[in-house]
C-alpha positions as CSV (number, residue, x, y, z in Angstrom):
1,M,-150.1,-93.0,79.6
2,N,-152.7,-91.4,77.2
3,V,-149.8,-89.9,75.2
4,F,-148.1,-93.2,74.9
5,R,-151.3,-94.9,73.7
6,Q,-151.8,-92.2,71.1
7,I,-148.2,-92.6,69.9
8,L,-148.7,-96.4,69.6
9,S,-152.0,-96.0,67.8
10,V,-150.7,-93.5,65.2
11,T,-147.5,-95.4,64.7
12,W,-149.4,-98.6,64.0
13,L,-151.6,-96.8,61.6
14,N,-148.6,-95.4,59.8
15,L,-146.8,-98.7,59.5
16,R,-150.0,-100.4,58.2
17,T,-150.2,-97.9,55.4
18,V,-146.6,-98.4,54.2
19,P,-147.7,-100.9,51.4
20,Q,-149.8,-98.1,50.0
21,R,-146.6,-96.0,49.6
22,L,-144.4,-99.0,48.7
23,A,-142.5,-97.3,45.8
24,S,-141.3,-94.3,47.7
25,S,-140.6,-96.4,50.8
26,I,-138.4,-98.7,48.8
27,V,-136.4,-95.8,47.4
28,G,-135.6,-94.7,50.9
29,V,-134.7,-98.2,52.1
30,V,-132.5,-98.9,49.1
31,G,-130.6,-95.6,49.6
32,I,-129.8,-96.4,53.2
33,A,-129.0,-100.0,52.4
34,G,-126.4,-98.8,49.9
35,V,-124.7,-96.6,52.4
36,V,-124.5,-99.4,55.0
37,L,-123.3,-101.8,52.3
38,V,-120.4,-99.5,51.2
39,L,-119.5,-98.6,54.8
40,V,-119.4,-102.2,56.0
41,A,-117.6,-103.5,52.9
42,V,-114.8,-100.9,53.0
43,L,-114.3,-101.2,56.7
44,S,-114.2,-105.0,56.4
45,I,-111.0,-104.6,54.4
46,A,-109.3,-102.8,57.3
47,E,-110.7,-105.3,59.7
48,G,-109.3,-108.3,57.7
49,F,-105.9,-106.7,57.2
50,T,-105.6,-105.8,60.9
51,M,-106.7,-109.3,61.9
52,V,-104.0,-110.9,59.7
53,M,-101.3,-108.6,61.1
54,R,-102.3,-109.1,64.7
55,N,-102.5,-112.9,64.3
56,A,-98.9,-112.8,63.2
57,G,-97.7,-111.5,66.5
58,S,-97.3,-113.3,69.8
59,P,-96.5,-111.7,73.2
60,H,-94.3,-114.8,73.8
61,R,-91.9,-113.8,71.0
62,A,-89.5,-110.9,70.5
63,V,-88.5,-109.2,67.3
64,I,-85.0,-107.8,67.3
65,M,-83.8,-105.3,64.7
66,R,-81.2,-102.6,64.2
67,S,-81.8,-99.6,66.4
68,G,-83.9,-97.0,64.7
69,A,-85.3,-99.4,62.1
70,D,-89.1,-99.4,61.8
71,S,-89.3,-102.5,59.6
72,E,-87.1,-105.3,58.3
73,M,-86.5,-103.5,55.1
74,T,-84.5,-100.8,56.9
75,S,-82.7,-103.1,59.4
76,T,-79.3,-104.9,59.2
77,L,-77.8,-107.3,61.7
78,M,-74.4,-108.8,61.0
79,G,-73.5,-112.4,61.9
80,P,-71.4,-111.6,65.0
81,E,-74.3,-109.4,66.3
82,V,-76.7,-112.3,65.9
83,D,-74.3,-114.6,67.9
84,V,-74.3,-112.0,70.7
85,I,-78.1,-111.7,70.7
86,K,-78.5,-115.4,71.0
87,Q,-76.5,-115.4,74.2
88,A,-78.9,-113.0,75.9
89,P,-80.8,-114.1,79.0
90,G,-84.5,-114.4,78.8
91,L,-84.6,-116.5,75.6
92,R,-86.0,-120.1,75.7
93,R,-83.4,-122.8,75.2
94,N,-83.7,-126.4,74.2
95,G,-80.5,-127.9,75.5
96,Q,-77.7,-126.0,73.7
97,T,-80.1,-124.7,71.0
98,V,-81.7,-121.2,71.4
99,D,-85.2,-120.9,70.1
100,A,-84.3,-118.1,67.8
101,T,-84.1,-117.6,64.0
102,A,-82.0,-114.9,62.3
103,E,-83.8,-114.0,59.1
104,L,-83.3,-112.2,55.8
105,F,-86.1,-110.5,54.0
106,V,-86.2,-109.7,50.2
107,I,-88.9,-108.9,47.7
108,I,-89.5,-110.9,44.5
109,D,-91.9,-110.2,41.7
110,L,-94.7,-112.7,41.0
111,P,-97.9,-112.4,39.0
112,K,-101.3,-112.3,40.7
113,K,-103.7,-115.0,39.8
114,S,-106.6,-112.6,39.5
115,T,-105.1,-110.0,37.2
116,G,-101.8,-111.4,36.0
117,T,-100.0,-108.2,37.0
118,G,-96.8,-108.4,38.9
119,A,-96.8,-108.0,42.7
120,N,-94.1,-107.7,45.4
121,V,-94.0,-111.0,47.3
122,P,-91.8,-111.4,50.4
123,L,-89.1,-114.1,50.3
124,R,-87.9,-114.8,53.8
125,G,-84.7,-116.6,54.6
126,I,-85.0,-118.6,57.8
127,E,-82.9,-120.9,60.0
128,P,-83.7,-124.5,60.9
129,T,-85.1,-123.4,64.2
130,A,-87.9,-121.4,62.5
131,L,-90.6,-123.9,63.0
132,A,-89.7,-124.3,66.7
133,V,-90.0,-120.6,67.1
134,R,-93.2,-120.2,65.0
135,D,-94.9,-123.2,66.6
136,E,-98.2,-122.3,65.1
137,A,-96.9,-122.9,61.5
138,S,-97.2,-126.4,60.0
139,I,-96.8,-128.0,56.6
140,V,-100.2,-128.8,55.0
141,D,-99.0,-129.9,51.6
142,G,-95.7,-131.5,50.5
143,R,-92.8,-131.3,53.0
144,M,-90.5,-128.9,54.8
145,L,-87.6,-127.5,52.8
146,Q,-84.2,-129.1,53.1
147,F,-81.7,-126.5,54.4
148,G,-78.6,-125.9,52.2
149,T,-80.6,-126.3,49.0
150,N,-82.7,-124.0,46.8
151,E,-85.9,-125.5,48.1
152,V,-88.7,-123.2,49.4
153,V,-92.1,-123.6,51.2
154,V,-94.8,-121.1,50.4
155,G,-97.6,-119.8,52.6
156,L,-101.2,-120.9,52.0
157,G,-102.3,-117.3,51.4
158,A,-99.5,-116.8,48.8
159,S,-100.3,-120.0,47.0
160,R,-104.0,-118.8,46.6
161,Q,-103.1,-115.3,45.4
162,F,-100.1,-115.7,43.2
163,S,-99.2,-117.9,40.2
164,G,-96.6,-120.6,40.2
165,L,-96.6,-121.4,43.9
166,T,-97.8,-125.0,43.9
167,V,-95.8,-128.0,45.1
168,G,-93.5,-129.1,42.3
169,S,-93.3,-125.7,40.6
170,E,-90.3,-123.5,40.1
171,I,-89.8,-119.8,41.0
172,R,-87.4,-117.8,38.9
173,S,-85.9,-114.7,40.5
174,G,-83.1,-113.2,38.6
175,Q,-80.6,-116.0,37.9
176,V,-81.8,-118.1,40.8
177,V,-84.4,-120.9,40.5
178,W,-86.3,-121.9,43.7
179,N,-88.1,-125.3,43.9
180,V,-91.4,-125.3,45.7
181,V,-91.6,-128.4,47.9
182,G,-94.3,-127.5,50.5
183,V,-97.1,-125.3,51.5
184,F,-97.5,-124.1,55.1
185,E,-100.3,-122.4,57.1
186,S,-99.8,-120.2,60.2
187,D,-103.2,-119.5,61.7
188,G,-104.2,-117.1,58.9
189,S,-101.4,-114.7,59.8
190,V,-99.3,-112.4,57.6
191,A,-96.7,-115.2,57.4
192,E,-99.0,-117.1,55.0
193,T,-98.2,-114.5,52.4
194,E,-94.5,-115.3,52.5
195,I,-92.1,-117.7,50.8
196,W,-89.6,-119.3,53.1
197,C,-86.1,-120.5,52.2
198,D,-82.7,-121.2,53.8
199,A,-81.2,-117.8,55.0
200,K,-77.7,-118.9,54.1
201,V,-78.7,-119.8,50.6
202,L,-80.5,-116.5,50.3
203,Q,-77.5,-114.6,51.5
204,G,-75.4,-116.2,48.7
205,A,-78.1,-115.7,46.0
206,Y,-78.4,-111.9,46.8
207,R,-74.8,-111.4,47.8
208,R,-75.7,-110.3,51.3
209,G,-72.6,-111.7,53.0
210,N,-73.0,-112.7,56.6
211,S,-75.9,-110.4,57.2
212,Y,-79.5,-110.6,58.4
213,Q,-82.3,-108.1,58.9
214,S,-84.1,-109.4,62.0
215,L,-84.0,-112.0,64.7
216,L,-87.2,-113.6,66.0
217,A,-86.9,-115.4,69.3
218,T,-89.1,-117.2,71.8
219,L,-89.1,-115.7,75.3
220,D,-88.4,-118.0,78.2
221,T,-91.5,-116.6,79.8
222,P,-93.6,-113.6,78.8
223,E,-92.2,-111.7,81.8
224,S,-88.6,-112.3,80.6
225,F,-89.0,-109.7,77.9
226,G,-87.8,-107.0,80.2
227,T,-84.7,-109.0,81.1
228,L,-83.9,-109.6,77.4
229,K,-84.5,-105.9,76.4
230,N,-82.4,-104.5,79.3
231,W,-79.5,-106.9,78.6
232,L,-79.4,-106.1,74.9
233,T,-79.9,-102.3,75.4
234,A,-77.0,-102.2,77.9
235,N,-74.7,-104.4,75.8
236,P,-72.2,-102.2,73.8
237,Q,-71.6,-105.0,71.3
238,V,-75.0,-104.5,69.7
239,A,-77.2,-101.5,68.9
240,V,-80.7,-103.0,68.6
241,N,-84.4,-102.3,69.1
242,V,-86.3,-105.0,70.9
243,R,-90.1,-105.3,70.7
244,R,-92.7,-107.9,71.4
245,E,-93.8,-109.5,68.1
246,N,-97.5,-108.6,68.6
247,D,-96.6,-104.9,69.2
248,Y,-94.4,-104.9,66.1
249,Y,-97.1,-106.2,63.8
250,A,-99.8,-104.0,65.4
251,A,-97.6,-101.0,64.4
252,Q,-97.2,-102.4,60.9
253,S,-100.9,-102.5,60.4
254,Q,-101.7,-99.1,61.7
255,T,-100.9,-96.9,58.7
256,L,-102.9,-98.8,56.1
257,S,-105.8,-99.6,58.5
258,T,-106.2,-95.9,59.4
259,L,-106.1,-94.9,55.7
260,I,-108.8,-97.5,54.7
261,R,-111.0,-96.5,57.6
262,T,-110.7,-92.8,56.8
263,I,-111.6,-93.4,53.2
264,G,-114.5,-95.7,54.2
265,F,-116.1,-93.2,56.6
266,A,-115.6,-90.4,54.1
267,I,-117.4,-92.3,51.3
268,A,-120.1,-93.4,53.6
269,A,-120.6,-89.8,54.9
270,L,-121.0,-88.5,51.4
271,M,-123.4,-91.2,50.5
272,A,-125.3,-90.7,53.8
273,I,-126.1,-87.1,52.8
274,G,-127.9,-88.4,49.7
275,A,-129.6,-91.2,51.6
276,I,-130.8,-88.6,54.2
277,F,-132.4,-86.5,51.5
278,G,-134.0,-89.7,50.1
279,A,-135.5,-90.4,53.6
280,I,-136.7,-86.8,53.8
281,L,-138.4,-87.0,50.5
282,T,-139.9,-90.4,51.4
283,M,-141.4,-89.1,54.6
284,Y,-142.5,-85.8,53.1
285,S,-144.4,-87.9,50.5
286,A,-145.9,-90.0,53.3
287,V,-147.0,-87.0,55.2
288,A,-148.5,-85.4,52.0
289,T,-150.5,-88.5,51.1
290,R,-151.8,-88.8,54.7
291,S,-152.4,-85.2,55.5
292,R,-156.2,-85.7,55.7
293,E,-155.7,-88.7,58.0
294,I,-153.4,-86.7,60.2
295,A,-155.8,-83.8,60.4
296,T,-158.6,-86.2,61.2
297,L,-156.6,-87.7,64.1
298,R,-155.8,-84.2,65.4
299,A,-159.5,-83.3,65.2
300,L,-160.3,-86.4,67.2
301,G,-158.0,-85.3,70.0
302,F,-154.6,-86.8,69.1
303,N,-152.0,-84.3,70.1
304,S,-149.1,-83.0,67.9
305,L,-146.5,-84.9,69.9
306,A,-148.0,-88.3,69.0
307,V,-148.0,-87.3,65.3
308,L,-144.4,-86.1,65.4
309,V,-143.1,-89.2,67.2
310,S,-145.0,-91.6,65.0
311,V,-143.6,-90.1,61.8
312,I,-140.0,-90.3,63.3
313,I,-140.6,-94.0,64.3
314,E,-141.8,-94.8,60.8
315,S,-138.7,-93.2,59.3
316,V,-136.4,-95.0,61.7
317,A,-138.2,-98.3,61.1
318,L,-137.7,-98.0,57.3
319,A,-134.1,-97.1,57.9
320,A,-133.6,-100.1,60.1
321,V,-134.9,-102.3,57.3
322,G,-132.3,-100.7,55.0
323,G,-129.5,-101.1,57.5
324,I,-130.3,-104.8,58.1
325,A,-130.5,-105.4,54.3
326,G,-127.3,-103.6,53.6
327,G,-125.5,-105.4,56.4
328,A,-126.8,-108.8,55.2
329,I,-125.7,-108.1,51.6
330,A,-122.3,-107.0,52.8
331,Y,-121.9,-110.2,54.9
332,L,-123.0,-112.5,52.1
333,S,-120.9,-110.8,49.5
334,F,-117.7,-110.0,51.3
335,E,-117.2,-112.2,54.4
336,G,-114.1,-114.4,53.7
337,Y,-113.4,-112.9,50.3
338,Q,-109.6,-113.4,49.7
339,T,-107.5,-110.6,48.3
340,S,-104.1,-109.0,48.9
341,T,-102.8,-105.5,49.3
342,M,-99.6,-103.6,49.8
343,N,-98.1,-103.2,53.2
344,F,-96.5,-99.8,53.0
345,Q,-94.0,-100.6,55.8
346,T,-92.3,-103.3,53.8
347,F,-93.6,-102.6,50.3
348,S,-94.7,-106.2,49.9
349,Q,-98.1,-107.9,49.4
350,V,-100.1,-109.2,52.3
351,A,-102.8,-111.7,51.6
352,F,-105.9,-111.5,53.8
353,A,-109.7,-112.1,53.8
354,F,-112.4,-109.5,54.2
355,R,-113.9,-109.7,57.8
356,V,-117.5,-108.5,58.3
357,T,-117.6,-108.7,62.0
358,P,-120.6,-108.2,64.4
359,S,-119.2,-104.9,65.4
360,L,-119.2,-103.7,61.8
361,L,-122.7,-104.8,61.3
362,A,-123.8,-103.1,64.5
363,M,-122.1,-99.9,63.3
364,G,-123.9,-100.1,60.0
365,L,-127.2,-100.5,61.8
366,V,-126.5,-97.5,64.0
367,W,-125.6,-95.4,60.9
368,S,-128.9,-96.4,59.3
369,L,-130.9,-95.5,62.4
370,C,-129.2,-92.1,62.6
371,M,-130.0,-91.4,58.9
372,G,-133.6,-92.4,59.5
373,L,-133.8,-90.1,62.5
374,I,-132.3,-87.1,60.7
375,G,-134.3,-87.8,57.5
376,G,-137.6,-88.2,59.4
377,L,-137.3,-85.2,61.7
378,P,-138.3,-82.4,59.2
379,P,-141.3,-84.2,57.8
380,A,-142.4,-85.1,61.4
381,I,-142.2,-81.4,62.4
382,R,-144.3,-80.5,59.4
383,A,-146.9,-83.2,60.1
384,S,-147.2,-82.1,63.8
385,R,-147.7,-78.5,62.7
386,L,-150.2,-79.2,59.9
387,P,-153.2,-76.9,60.2
388,I,-156.3,-79.1,60.8
389,A,-158.8,-77.0,58.9
390,R,-156.5,-76.6,55.8
391,A,-155.6,-80.3,55.8
392,L,-159.2,-81.4,55.9
393,R,-160.0,-79.3,52.8
394,E,-157.1,-81.0,50.8
395,L,-158.1,-83.6,48.3
């Protein structure tokens, strides 16, 4: 108990004297705050992108593509194959209508609002059953497109990120003019980056014949996925790959999310080295200016362990201040910030918002505490080993 009282006494003394070393302390705090700010900001990109992709998928729906295809860009389904797929057991039916939409996926070039540079925006051909299948989607401005015409509806994210996607505007792609008649939202999912039109009209505009690239269907029950997959896999009329929609989009987000996280940790690690040296210099300066005080405490009977622990606690406390400051700045600056990036699986833009989650803030705080611990350890060892007689002679 005597050791704990000594640690508390010396630590309280150290913290009370921080204002006397304010300049050097601020340097250490700012360095650590910068590391946490960069780490949380970069990882919030991956978090936002992953959240958008995962929100797009539902375990109650199945994505059906050509066997061997890893994305819609590499898949082709002919009209007769689509007809066979719609007869499969396990799909939800509303009378004679199957809750399934065969879709075509092409890329058009539109300018970004922020830079004016061109970007690949997905144009998706859908069937009239699309809103019944994607029951989370709803029109928030204008109206739904009229099938059999050149009308389109645009996602809310696309309308925010790209020019010319307001109700009443026209989209020119090659020799085709598309009329924007509505804006839809879809729970913040990747679908909000897309433009929807009639699949039959899109087939004619791009000379695709009676072909599609995927079929999205609602399962009768979540458990009927196995029935659907087994029936289609065993059917010689089709050669398809069947996946739950949430699994499909999770795989779509993996490549870019992993890349962003790797870059974020690499940058943060390099910056952390500099911040650790800053913490070391800060605490060495603190030990040097208080060497006589430390020697006096030692002469009065305070043991070296109390001195060592107190210096480490001071370093960790300053690091915690930096970590909290860096996390707060990251949250205020980046939470909800709207942007878009390339999905390397489809080579099209995905609009999303940065997400500074509690787990990212906790990670940033842990990083700051680790930097404070590592940076405070060498000065703490020096302080605990400081010769009493020599320290008392120092000015």
